[in-house]
C-alpha positions in Angstrom: 0.0 0.0 0.0 1.1 3.5 -0.8 1.6 5.8 2.1 -0.2 9.2 2.3 3.1 11.2 1.8 4.0 9.5 -1.4 0.5 10.0 -2.8 0.8 13.8 -2.0 4.1 14.0 -3.8 2.8 12.4 -6.9 -0.2 14.8 -7.1 2.2 17.7 -6.6 4.4 16.5 -9.5 1.3 16.1 -11.7 0.2 19.7 -10.9 3.6 21.2 -11.7 3.9 19.3 -15.0 0.4 20.4 -16.0 1.3 24.1 -15.3 4.4 23.7 -17.5 2.4 22.3 -20.3 -0.1 25.1 -20.2 2.6 27.8 -20.0 4.5 26.3 -22.9 1.5 26.2 -25.2 0.9 29.9 -24.9 4.3 30.7 -26.4 3.8 28.4 -29.4 0.5 30.2 -30.2 2.4 33.6 -30.3 5.1 32.1 -32.5 2.6 30.8 -35.0 1.0 34.3 -35.2 4.3 35.9 -35.9 5.2 33.3 -38.5 1.8 33.9 -40.2 2.4 37.7 -40.1 5.7 37.2 -41.9 4.5 34.7 -44.5 1.0 36.1 -45.3 2.3 39.1 -47.4 4.4 36.8 -49.5 1.4 34.5 -50.1 -0.8 37.4 -51.0 1.8 38.8 -53.5 2.1 35.3 -55.0 -1.7 35.1 -55.5 -1.8 38.6 -57.0 1.0 37.7 -59.4 -0.8 34.5 -60.5 -3.9 36.7 -61.1 -1.9 39.1 -63.3 -0.5 36.2 -65.3 -4.0 34.9 -65.8 -5.2 38.2 -67.1 -2.4 38.5 -69.6 -3.0 35.0 -70.7 -6.7 35.8 -71.2 -5.7 38.9 -73.3 -3.4 36.7 -75.4 -6.3 34.2 -76.1 -8.6 37.1 -77.0 -5.9 38.5 -79.4 -5.5 35.1 -81.1 -9.3 35.0 -81.7 -9.2 38.6 -83.0 -6.4 37.9 -85.5 -8.3 34.9 -86.9 -11.4 37.0 -87.3 -9.4 39.9 -88.9 -7.8 37.4 -91.3 -11.2 36.1 -92.4 -12.3 39.6 -93.0 -9.0 40.4 -94.9 -9.5 37.4 -97.2 -12.8 38.9 -98.4 -11.9 42.6 -98.3 -8.1 43.4 -97.8 -8.6 47.0 -96.7 -7.2 48.1 -93.3 -10.3 49.8 -91.9 -12.8 46.8 -92.1 -10.1 44.5 -90.9 -9.4 46.7 -87.9 -13.2 46.9 -87.1 -13.4 43.1 -87.3 -10.6 42.6 -84.9 -12.1 45.0 -82.3 -15.5 43.4 -82.6 -14.0 39.9 -82.2 -12.3 40.8 -78.9 -14.5 43.2 -76.9 -12.4 42.7 -73.8 -9.4 44.3 -75.4 -8.9 48.1 -75.4 -9.1 49.3 -79.0 -6.7 52.2 -78.2 -4.0 49.6 -77.3 -4.6 47.4 -80.4 -2.6 47.9 -83.6 -3.4 46.2 -86.9 -0.9 45.7 -89.7 -1.5 44.2 -93.2 1.5 42.9 -95.3 1.5 41.3 -98.7 -0.5 41.4 -101.9 -4.0 42.6 -102.1 -5.0 41.0 -105.4 -7.0 37.8 -105.7 -4.8 34.8 -105.0 -2.1 36.7 -103.1 -1.0 35.8 -99.6 -1.9 38.5 -97.0 -0.4 38.6 -93.5 -2.5 40.1 -90.7 -0.6 41.0 -87.6 -2.1 42.4 -84.4 -0.2 43.9 -81.6 -1.6 44.6 -78.2 -0.1 46.1 -75.1 -1.7 44.2 -72.2 -2.0 46.4 -69.1 -0.7 45.1 -65.8 -3.3 46.6 -63.5 -3.7 44.1 -60.7 -3.3 45.9 -57.4 0.3 46.0 -56.0 1.7 43.6 -58.6 0.7 45.9 -61.6 3.1 48.6 -60.4 6.0 46.1 -60.2 5.5 44.4 -63.6 5.6 46.5 -66.8 2.9 46.3 -69.5 3.3 43.3 -71.7 3.3 43.5 -75.5 1.5 40.7 -77.2 1.4 39.9 -80.9 -0.5 37.5 -83.1 -0.2 36.7 -86.8 -2.4 35.0 -89.4 -1.8 34.4 -93.1 -4.7 34.1 -95.6 -5.1 34.0 -99.3 -7.1 36.9 -100.7 -10.3 35.8 -102.5 
């Protein structure tokens, strides 16, 4: 049988170890908060950078579609004005002031005509847009004039 003195000592040791565990867990919570405060801005910047890349990629896809539509129009009527209008109608998300249309090649029936579109994609995502310059995108299509 265990004596009353030994039993008291065991209870006392248990209480002291329980206090140490509670005291130690409070410091770990503060450390986690500091680590989060240090890492969170980096994570937010990374997410904004991914959003900016996605916007530029979307503009590039819209530009590819616009150059195909402009080439279809140029095959029928190889004049710069209707081709430019077709390209701006095909990509309503692109700013027409930043879109440039070029036609190269013959304009007679059977000639090859090259349609080239250039677009300066704005980098306007908050914070990241100021760090990354505007991106120049280009797309080209070649058609035979009908």
